[in-house]
HTML snippet that shows the backbone in 3Dmol.js (N, CA, C, O; Angstrom):
<script src="https://3Dmol.org/build/3Dmol-min.js"></script>
<div id="view" style="width:600px;height:400px;position:relative"></div>
<script>
const pdb = `
ATOM      1  N   MET A   1      -7.882  -5.868  12.064  1.00  0.00           N
ATOM      2  CA  MET A   1      -8.243  -4.697  12.831  1.00  0.00           C
ATOM      3  C   MET A   1      -8.562  -3.587  11.868  1.00  0.00           C
ATOM      4  O   MET A   1      -8.009  -3.471  10.774  1.00  0.00           O
ATOM      5  N   THR A   2      -9.479  -2.786  12.332  1.00  0.00           N
ATOM      6  CA  THR A   2      -9.855  -1.567  11.519  1.00  0.00           C
ATOM      7  C   THR A   2      -9.850  -0.351  12.446  1.00  0.00           C
ATOM      8  O   THR A   2      -9.940  -0.451  13.670  1.00  0.00           O
ATOM      9  N   GLY A   3      -9.742   0.785  11.796  1.00  0.00           N
ATOM     10  CA  GLY A   3      -9.742   2.008  12.578  1.00  0.00           C
ATOM     11  C   GLY A   3      -9.027   3.128  11.728  1.00  0.00           C
ATOM     12  O   GLY A   3      -8.524   2.923  10.624  1.00  0.00           O
ATOM     13  N   ILE A   4      -9.047   4.301  12.367  1.00  0.00           N
ATOM     14  CA  ILE A   4      -8.467   5.432  11.730  1.00  0.00           C
ATOM     15  C   ILE A   4      -6.933   5.271  11.571  1.00  0.00           C
ATOM     16  O   ILE A   4      -6.304   4.488  12.283  1.00  0.00           O
ATOM     17  N   THR A   5      -6.387   5.987  10.675  1.00  0.00           N
ATOM     18  CA  THR A   5      -4.944   5.944  10.413  1.00  0.00           C
ATOM     19  C   THR A   5      -4.131   6.484  11.604  1.00  0.00           C
ATOM     20  O   THR A   5      -4.493   7.465  12.252  1.00  0.00           O
ATOM     21  N   GLY A   6      -3.031   5.797  11.848  1.00  0.00           N
ATOM     22  CA  GLY A   6      -2.090   6.367  12.860  1.00  0.00           C
ATOM     23  C   GLY A   6      -2.371   6.146  14.319  1.00  0.00           C
ATOM     24  O   GLY A   6      -1.872   6.890  15.164  1.00  0.00           O
ATOM     25  N   VAL A   7      -3.176   5.116  14.647  1.00  0.00           N
ATOM     26  CA  VAL A   7      -3.441   4.864  16.036  1.00  0.00           C
ATOM     27  C   VAL A   7      -2.737   3.679  16.607  1.00  0.00           C
ATOM     28  O   VAL A   7      -2.895   3.378  17.790  1.00  0.00           O
ATOM     29  N   GLY A   8      -1.933   2.966  15.774  1.00  0.00           N
ATOM     30  CA  GLY A   8      -1.086   1.903  16.258  1.00  0.00           C
ATOM     31  C   GLY A   8      -1.590   0.482  15.927  1.00  0.00           C
ATOM     32  O   GLY A   8      -1.115  -0.478  16.533  1.00  0.00           O
ATOM     33  N   LYS A   9      -2.533   0.323  14.987  1.00  0.00           N
ATOM     34  CA  LYS A   9      -3.017  -1.018  14.664  1.00  0.00           C
ATOM     35  C   LYS A   9      -1.912  -1.931  14.171  1.00  0.00           C
ATOM     36  O   LYS A   9      -1.882  -3.109  14.525  1.00  0.00           O
ATOM     37  N   THR A  10      -1.022  -1.418  13.377  1.00  0.00           N
ATOM     38  CA  THR A  10       0.041  -2.256  12.815  1.00  0.00           C
ATOM     39  C   THR A  10       0.983  -2.789  13.975  1.00  0.00           C
ATOM     40  O   THR A  10       1.358  -3.959  14.050  1.00  0.00           O
ATOM     41  N   GLN A  11       1.323  -1.776  14.879  1.00  0.00           N
ATOM     42  CA  GLN A  11       2.178  -2.092  15.978  1.00  0.00           C
ATOM     43  C   GLN A  11       1.618  -3.184  16.922  1.00  0.00           C
ATOM     44  O   GLN A  11       2.334  -4.046  17.431  1.00  0.00           O
ATOM     45  N   ILE A  12       0.315  -3.085  17.112  1.00  0.00           N
ATOM     46  CA  ILE A  12      -0.407  -4.117  17.914  1.00  0.00           C
ATOM     47  C   ILE A  12      -0.314  -5.432  17.254  1.00  0.00           C
ATOM     48  O   ILE A  12       0.042  -6.423  17.891  1.00  0.00           O
ATOM     49  N   ALA A  13      -0.637  -5.486  15.928  1.00  0.00           N
ATOM     50  CA  ALA A  13      -0.590  -6.767  15.161  1.00  0.00           C
ATOM     51  C   ALA A  13       0.781  -7.365  15.252  1.00  0.00           C
ATOM     52  O   ALA A  13       0.904  -8.556  15.539  1.00  0.00           O
ATOM     53  N   VAL A  14       1.832  -6.588  15.020  1.00  0.00           N
ATOM     54  CA  VAL A  14       3.208  -7.092  14.976  1.00  0.00           C
ATOM     55  C   VAL A  14       3.576  -7.588  16.389  1.00  0.00           C
ATOM     56  O   VAL A  14       4.169  -8.661  16.494  1.00  0.00           O
ATOM     57  N   GLU A  15       3.266  -6.886  17.451  1.00  0.00           N
ATOM     58  CA  GLU A  15       3.578  -7.338  18.749  1.00  0.00           C
ATOM     59  C   GLU A  15       2.826  -8.601  19.124  1.00  0.00           C
ATOM     60  O   GLU A  15       3.415  -9.491  19.737  1.00  0.00           O
ATOM     61  N   TYR A  16       1.502  -8.721  18.769  1.00  0.00           N
ATOM     62  CA  TYR A  16       0.805  -9.996  18.964  1.00  0.00           C
ATOM     63  C   TYR A  16       1.489 -11.132  18.276  1.00  0.00           C
ATOM     64  O   TYR A  16       1.728 -12.177  18.882  1.00  0.00           O
ATOM     65  N   ALA A  17       1.820 -10.945  16.977  1.00  0.00           N
ATOM     66  CA  ALA A  17       2.458 -12.018  16.177  1.00  0.00           C
ATOM     67  C   ALA A  17       3.792 -12.432  16.829  1.00  0.00           C
ATOM     68  O   ALA A  17       4.123 -13.616  16.889  1.00  0.00           O
ATOM     69  N   HIS A  18       4.529 -11.455  17.304  1.00  0.00           N
ATOM     70  CA  HIS A  18       5.842 -11.807  17.956  1.00  0.00           C
ATOM     71  C   HIS A  18       5.625 -12.566  19.292  1.00  0.00           C
ATOM     72  O   HIS A  18       6.309 -13.551  19.572  1.00  0.00           O
ATOM     73  N   ARG A  19       4.695 -12.105  20.077  1.00  0.00           N
ATOM     74  CA  ARG A  19       4.469 -12.795  21.424  1.00  0.00           C
ATOM     75  C   ARG A  19       3.901 -14.178  21.309  1.00  0.00           C
ATOM     76  O   ARG A  19       4.198 -15.052  22.125  1.00  0.00           O
ATOM     77  N   TYR A  20       3.100 -14.380  20.319  1.00  0.00           N
ATOM     78  CA  TYR A  20       2.382 -15.715  20.186  1.00  0.00           C
ATOM     79  C   TYR A  20       2.734 -16.507  18.995  1.00  0.00           C
ATOM     80  O   TYR A  20       1.973 -17.356  18.530  1.00  0.00           O
ATOM     81  N   GLN A  21       3.961 -16.209  18.473  1.00  0.00           N
ATOM     82  CA  GLN A  21       4.389 -16.880  17.288  1.00  0.00           C
ATOM     83  C   GLN A  21       4.504 -18.406  17.397  1.00  0.00           C
ATOM     84  O   GLN A  21       4.358 -19.122  16.406  1.00  0.00           O
ATOM     85  N   GLY A  22       4.767 -18.888  18.608  1.00  0.00           N
ATOM     86  CA  GLY A  22       4.836 -20.323  18.880  1.00  0.00           C
ATOM     87  C   GLY A  22       3.515 -21.028  18.836  1.00  0.00           C
ATOM     88  O   GLY A  22       3.496 -22.256  18.753  1.00  0.00           O
ATOM     89  N   GLU A  23       2.358 -20.294  18.890  1.00  0.00           N
ATOM     90  CA  GLU A  23       1.053 -20.846  18.893  1.00  0.00           C
ATOM     91  C   GLU A  23       0.496 -21.111  17.493  1.00  0.00           C
ATOM     92  O   GLU A  23      -0.561 -21.727  17.355  1.00  0.00           O
ATOM     93  N   TYR A  24       1.207 -20.646  16.446  1.00  0.00           N
ATOM     94  CA  TYR A  24       0.766 -20.681  15.131  1.00  0.00           C
ATOM     95  C   TYR A  24       1.705 -21.423  14.180  1.00  0.00           C
ATOM     96  O   TYR A  24       2.922 -21.361  14.359  1.00  0.00           O
ATOM     97  N   ASP A  25       1.188 -22.105  13.202  1.00  0.00           N
ATOM     98  CA  ASP A  25       2.090 -22.701  12.151  1.00  0.00           C
ATOM     99  C   ASP A  25       2.531 -21.690  11.140  1.00  0.00           C
ATOM    100  O   ASP A  25       3.597 -21.845  10.543  1.00  0.00           O
ATOM    101  N   ALA A  26       1.748 -20.651  10.921  1.00  0.00           N
ATOM    102  CA  ALA A  26       2.122 -19.619   9.956  1.00  0.00           C
ATOM    103  C   ALA A  26       1.482 -18.290  10.391  1.00  0.00           C
ATOM    104  O   ALA A  26       0.366 -18.260  10.911  1.00  0.00           O
ATOM    105  N   VAL A  27       2.204 -17.218  10.168  1.00  0.00           N
ATOM    106  CA  VAL A  27       1.650 -15.854  10.351  1.00  0.00           C
ATOM    107  C   VAL A  27       1.804 -15.143   9.048  1.00  0.00           C
ATOM    108  O   VAL A  27       2.918 -15.088   8.527  1.00  0.00           O
ATOM    109  N   TRP A  28       0.752 -14.589   8.480  1.00  0.00           N
ATOM    110  CA  TRP A  28       0.794 -14.042   7.185  1.00  0.00           C
ATOM    111  C   TRP A  28       0.168 -12.675   7.176  1.00  0.00           C
ATOM    112  O   TRP A  28      -0.912 -12.470   7.730  1.00  0.00           O
ATOM    113  N   TRP A  29       0.834 -11.751   6.557  1.00  0.00           N
ATOM    114  CA  TRP A  29       0.404 -10.362   6.511  1.00  0.00           C
ATOM    115  C   TRP A  29      -0.391 -10.150   5.249  1.00  0.00           C
ATOM    116  O   TRP A  29       0.106 -10.390   4.149  1.00  0.00           O
ATOM    117  N   ILE A  30      -1.631  -9.700   5.396  1.00  0.00           N
ATOM    118  CA  ILE A  30      -2.473  -9.447   4.183  1.00  0.00           C
ATOM    119  C   ILE A  30      -2.707  -7.934   4.099  1.00  0.00           C
ATOM    120  O   ILE A  30      -3.311  -7.338   4.991  1.00  0.00           O
ATOM    121  N   PRO A  31      -2.226  -7.334   3.031  1.00  0.00           N
ATOM    122  CA  PRO A  31      -2.331  -5.900   2.864  1.00  0.00           C
ATOM    123  C   PRO A  31      -3.758  -5.400   2.497  1.00  0.00           C
ATOM    124  O   PRO A  31      -4.085  -5.149   1.338  1.00  0.00           O
ATOM    125  N   ALA A  32      -4.564  -5.277   3.545  1.00  0.00           N
ATOM    126  CA  ALA A  32      -6.026  -4.949   3.315  1.00  0.00           C
ATOM    127  C   ALA A  32      -6.199  -3.532   2.818  1.00  0.00           C
ATOM    128  O   ALA A  32      -7.261  -3.186   2.301  1.00  0.00           O
ATOM    129  N   ASP A  33      -5.167  -2.696   2.963  1.00  0.00           N
ATOM    130  CA  ASP A  33      -5.333  -1.240   2.471  1.00  0.00           C
ATOM    131  C   ASP A  33      -5.346  -1.227   0.989  1.00  0.00           C
ATOM    132  O   ASP A  33      -5.765  -0.226   0.409  1.00  0.00           O
ATOM    133  N   GLN A  34      -4.914  -2.276   0.318  1.00  0.00           N
ATOM    134  CA  GLN A  34      -4.958  -2.391  -1.164  1.00  0.00           C
ATOM    135  C   GLN A  34      -5.829  -3.590  -1.532  1.00  0.00           C
ATOM    136  O   GLN A  34      -5.300  -4.692  -1.672  1.00  0.00           O
ATOM    137  N   PRO A  35      -7.104  -3.426  -1.689  1.00  0.00           N
ATOM    138  CA  PRO A  35      -7.934  -4.608  -1.929  1.00  0.00           C
ATOM    139  C   PRO A  35      -7.543  -5.422  -3.083  1.00  0.00           C
ATOM    140  O   PRO A  35      -7.832  -6.618  -3.107  1.00  0.00           O
ATOM    141  N   VAL A  36      -6.893  -4.848  -4.061  1.00  0.00           N
ATOM    142  CA  VAL A  36      -6.528  -5.648  -5.253  1.00  0.00           C
ATOM    143  C   VAL A  36      -5.452  -6.668  -4.874  1.00  0.00           C
ATOM    144  O   VAL A  36      -5.294  -7.654  -5.594  1.00  0.00           O
ATOM    145  N   LEU A  37      -4.690  -6.479  -3.760  1.00  0.00           N
ATOM    146  CA  LEU A  37      -3.669  -7.339  -3.372  1.00  0.00           C
ATOM    147  C   LEU A  37      -4.117  -8.488  -2.416  1.00  0.00           C
ATOM    148  O   LEU A  37      -3.387  -9.452  -2.184  1.00  0.00           O
ATOM    149  N   VAL A  38      -5.294  -8.339  -1.903  1.00  0.00           N
ATOM    150  CA  VAL A  38      -5.848  -9.326  -0.887  1.00  0.00           C
ATOM    151  C   VAL A  38      -5.836 -10.762  -1.488  1.00  0.00           C
ATOM    152  O   VAL A  38      -5.268 -11.690  -0.913  1.00  0.00           O
ATOM    153  N   ARG A  39      -6.496 -10.901  -2.681  1.00  0.00           N
ATOM    154  CA  ARG A  39      -6.630 -12.199  -3.266  1.00  0.00           C
ATOM    155  C   ARG A  39      -5.236 -12.844  -3.597  1.00  0.00           C
ATOM    156  O   ARG A  39      -5.068 -14.039  -3.356  1.00  0.00           O
ATOM    157  N   SER A  40      -4.289 -12.125  -4.112  1.00  0.00           N
ATOM    158  CA  SER A  40      -3.011 -12.623  -4.475  1.00  0.00           C
ATOM    159  C   SER A  40      -2.211 -13.010  -3.179  1.00  0.00           C
ATOM    160  O   SER A  40      -1.467 -13.991  -3.166  1.00  0.00           O
ATOM    161  N   SER A  41      -2.391 -12.226  -2.131  1.00  0.00           N
ATOM    162  CA  SER A  41      -1.699 -12.510  -0.857  1.00  0.00           C
ATOM    163  C   SER A  41      -2.264 -13.820  -0.255  1.00  0.00           C
ATOM    164  O   SER A  41      -1.505 -14.634   0.270  1.00  0.00           O
ATOM    165  N   LEU A  42      -3.549 -14.013  -0.332  1.00  0.00           N
ATOM    166  CA  LEU A  42      -4.140 -15.231   0.164  1.00  0.00           C
ATOM    167  C   LEU A  42      -3.691 -16.409  -0.662  1.00  0.00           C
ATOM    168  O   LEU A  42      -3.392 -17.465  -0.105  1.00  0.00           O
ATOM    169  N   ALA A  43      -3.634 -16.265  -1.990  1.00  0.00           N
ATOM    170  CA  ALA A  43      -3.114 -17.313  -2.881  1.00  0.00           C
ATOM    171  C   ALA A  43      -1.692 -17.684  -2.561  1.00  0.00           C
ATOM    172  O   ALA A  43      -1.334 -18.859  -2.638  1.00  0.00           O
ATOM    173  N   ALA A  44      -0.894 -16.748  -2.215  1.00  0.00           N
ATOM    174  CA  ALA A  44       0.490 -16.972  -1.903  1.00  0.00           C
ATOM    175  C   ALA A  44       0.659 -17.716  -0.642  1.00  0.00           C
ATOM    176  O   ALA A  44       1.709 -18.321  -0.422  1.00  0.00           O
ATOM    177  N   LEU A  45      -0.390 -17.702   0.259  1.00  0.00           N
ATOM    178  CA  LEU A  45      -0.334 -18.437   1.484  1.00  0.00           C
ATOM    179  C   LEU A  45      -0.625 -19.938   1.280  1.00  0.00           C
ATOM    180  O   LEU A  45      -0.259 -20.762   2.118  1.00  0.00           O
ATOM    181  N   ALA A  46      -1.272 -20.275   0.183  1.00  0.00           N
ATOM    182  CA  ALA A  46      -1.700 -21.659  -0.079  1.00  0.00           C
ATOM    183  C   ALA A  46      -0.597 -22.720   0.148  1.00  0.00           C
ATOM    184  O   ALA A  46      -0.807 -23.659   0.916  1.00  0.00           O
ATOM    185  N   PRO A  47       0.559 -22.585  -0.501  1.00  0.00           N
ATOM    186  CA  PRO A  47       1.609 -23.589  -0.362  1.00  0.00           C
ATOM    187  C   PRO A  47       2.028 -23.792   1.098  1.00  0.00           C
ATOM    188  O   PRO A  47       2.359 -24.910   1.493  1.00  0.00           O
ATOM    189  N   ASP A  48       2.018 -22.737   1.892  1.00  0.00           N
ATOM    190  CA  ASP A  48       2.413 -22.971   3.321  1.00  0.00           C
ATOM    191  C   ASP A  48       1.363 -23.714   4.053  1.00  0.00           C
ATOM    192  O   ASP A  48       1.659 -24.291   5.099  1.00  0.00           O
ATOM    193  N   LEU A  49       0.134 -23.745   3.572  1.00  0.00           N
ATOM    194  CA  LEU A  49      -0.959 -24.530   4.185  1.00  0.00           C
ATOM    195  C   LEU A  49      -1.106 -25.902   3.513  1.00  0.00           C
ATOM    196  O   LEU A  49      -2.034 -26.652   3.813  1.00  0.00           O
ATOM    197  N   GLY A  50      -0.195 -26.212   2.619  1.00  0.00           N
ATOM    198  CA  GLY A  50      -0.317 -27.487   1.896  1.00  0.00           C
ATOM    199  C   GLY A  50      -1.407 -27.549   0.937  1.00  0.00           C
ATOM    200  O   GLY A  50      -1.913 -28.632   0.641  1.00  0.00           O
ATOM    201  N   LEU A  51      -1.800 -26.448   0.433  1.00  0.00           N
ATOM    202  CA  LEU A  51      -2.872 -26.365  -0.614  1.00  0.00           C
ATOM    203  C   LEU A  51      -2.331 -26.033  -1.978  1.00  0.00           C
ATOM    204  O   LEU A  51      -1.270 -25.417  -2.087  1.00  0.00           O
ATOM    205  N   PRO A  52      -3.038 -26.427  -3.035  1.00  0.00           N
ATOM    206  CA  PRO A  52      -2.468 -26.062  -4.400  1.00  0.00           C
ATOM    207  C   PRO A  52      -2.579 -24.532  -4.562  1.00  0.00           C
ATOM    208  O   PRO A  52      -3.472 -23.881  -4.019  1.00  0.00           O
ATOM    209  N   PRO A  53      -1.639 -24.009  -5.325  1.00  0.00           N
ATOM    210  CA  PRO A  53      -1.659 -22.523  -5.522  1.00  0.00           C
ATOM    211  C   PRO A  53      -2.867 -22.096  -6.407  1.00  0.00           C
ATOM    212  O   PRO A  53      -3.045 -20.908  -6.676  1.00  0.00           O
TER     213      PRO A  53
END
`;
const viewer = $3Dmol.createViewer("view");
viewer.addModel(pdb, "pdb");
viewer.setStyle({}, {cartoon: {color: "spectrum"}});
viewer.zoomTo();
viewer.render();
</script>
């Protein structure tokens, strides 16, 4: 999700993940507000998906 700061994007994402957690094998938070962390966050997800790190 994108949008201006303080409108509830995080709360909506957390609520969605909570409500539909049974529909997914993994739920992963990617900190897009810090672009330098996106790649390492995705790499950390690899083992949970059965992929090499």
